[in-house]
C-alpha positions as CSV (number, residue, x, y, z in Angstrom):
1,M,-52.0,-10.4,-38.7
2,S,-49.8,-8.5,-36.3
3,R,-46.2,-9.2,-35.6
4,N,-46.8,-10.9,-32.3
5,E,-49.4,-13.4,-33.6
6,H,-48.2,-16.9,-34.3
7,R,-48.1,-17.9,-37.9
8,D,-48.9,-21.3,-39.4
9,P,-45.6,-23.2,-39.7
10,S,-46.7,-24.9,-42.9
11,V,-46.7,-21.6,-44.6
12,H,-43.0,-21.2,-44.1
13,S,-41.8,-24.5,-45.6
14,S,-38.5,-23.1,-46.6
15,A,-37.5,-22.6,-42.9
16,A,-34.1,-24.1,-41.9
17,P,-34.2,-27.3,-39.9
18,T,-34.3,-27.0,-36.2
19,S,-31.0,-27.6,-34.3
20,T,-32.5,-30.8,-32.9
21,N,-33.0,-32.2,-36.3
22,M,-29.6,-31.1,-37.5
23,D,-28.0,-32.6,-34.4
24,A,-29.7,-35.9,-35.0
25,T,-28.6,-35.9,-38.7
26,N,-25.0,-35.0,-37.8
27,A,-24.9,-37.7,-35.1
28,T,-26.2,-40.3,-37.5
29,H,-23.6,-39.3,-40.1
30,C,-20.8,-39.4,-37.5
31,N,-21.9,-42.8,-36.2
32,E,-22.0,-44.2,-39.7
33,T,-18.6,-42.9,-40.5
34,K,-17.1,-44.3,-37.3
35,I,-18.8,-47.7,-37.8
36,G,-17.5,-47.8,-41.4
37,K,-13.9,-47.1,-40.4
38,T,-14.0,-49.6,-37.6
39,A,-15.5,-52.4,-39.8
40,A,-13.0,-51.7,-42.6
41,S,-9.9,-51.9,-40.4
42,P,-10.0,-54.0,-37.3
43,N,-6.7,-52.4,-36.0
44,P,-6.6,-48.9,-37.5
45,S,-3.3,-48.1,-35.8
46,T,-1.6,-50.8,-37.9
47,H,-2.7,-49.5,-41.3
48,R,-3.6,-45.9,-41.1
49,N,-0.3,-44.2,-41.8
50,L,2.0,-47.1,-42.6
51,S,2.9,-48.5,-46.0
52,Q,3.2,-52.2,-46.7
53,K,7.0,-51.8,-46.8
54,Q,6.9,-50.1,-43.3
55,L,4.8,-52.9,-41.9
56,T,7.2,-55.5,-43.4
57,A,10.1,-53.5,-41.8
58,I,8.4,-53.7,-38.4
59,D,8.1,-57.5,-38.8
60,L,11.7,-57.8,-39.7
61,L,12.9,-55.6,-36.9
62,L,10.8,-57.6,-34.4
63,Q,12.5,-60.8,-35.7
64,G,15.8,-59.3,-34.7
65,H,17.0,-58.0,-38.1
66,S,19.1,-54.8,-38.1
67,D,18.1,-51.6,-39.9
68,A,20.5,-52.5,-42.7
69,Q,19.2,-56.0,-43.1
70,A,15.6,-54.9,-43.1
71,A,16.4,-52.1,-45.6
72,E,18.1,-54.6,-47.9
73,S,15.1,-56.9,-47.9
74,L,12.9,-54.0,-48.8
75,N,15.2,-52.5,-51.4
76,R,15.6,-49.3,-49.4
77,G,18.5,-47.6,-47.8
78,R,19.6,-48.2,-44.3
79,T,19.0,-44.6,-43.4
80,T,15.4,-44.9,-44.5
81,V,14.6,-47.6,-42.0
82,Y,16.5,-45.7,-39.3
83,R,14.4,-42.6,-40.0
84,W,11.2,-44.6,-39.9
85,R,12.3,-46.1,-36.6
86,T,13.4,-42.8,-35.0
87,L,11.4,-40.0,-36.6
88,H,8.2,-41.4,-38.1
89,T,5.7,-41.4,-35.2
90,P,3.2,-43.9,-36.5
91,F,6.0,-46.3,-37.3
92,R,7.6,-45.9,-33.9
93,L,4.3,-46.3,-32.1
94,E,3.4,-49.5,-34.0
95,L,6.9,-50.9,-33.4
96,Q,6.5,-50.2,-29.7
97,R,3.0,-51.6,-29.6
98,Q,4.1,-54.9,-31.1
99,R,7.1,-55.4,-28.9
């Protein structure tokens, strides 16, 4: 058989999958991952990067408590709540979102 002749594809069973097959496989995996994350957390922005204490602090701040009052309720220092509120981006965004 010369180089230019076509060979039977079944002879080369160890060939890598075609890009179309790989794209379909990757797309399925990505879709399953996205669906799984969405189903597990209806509002991912609330839970993704915030601890339970941070979520409680947000609730207290929204109720009108000061940083010091929220911190005392959480057994944390006043500066901790202040830093969450001013420097911790996920905390700031969630606090703004709920206002």
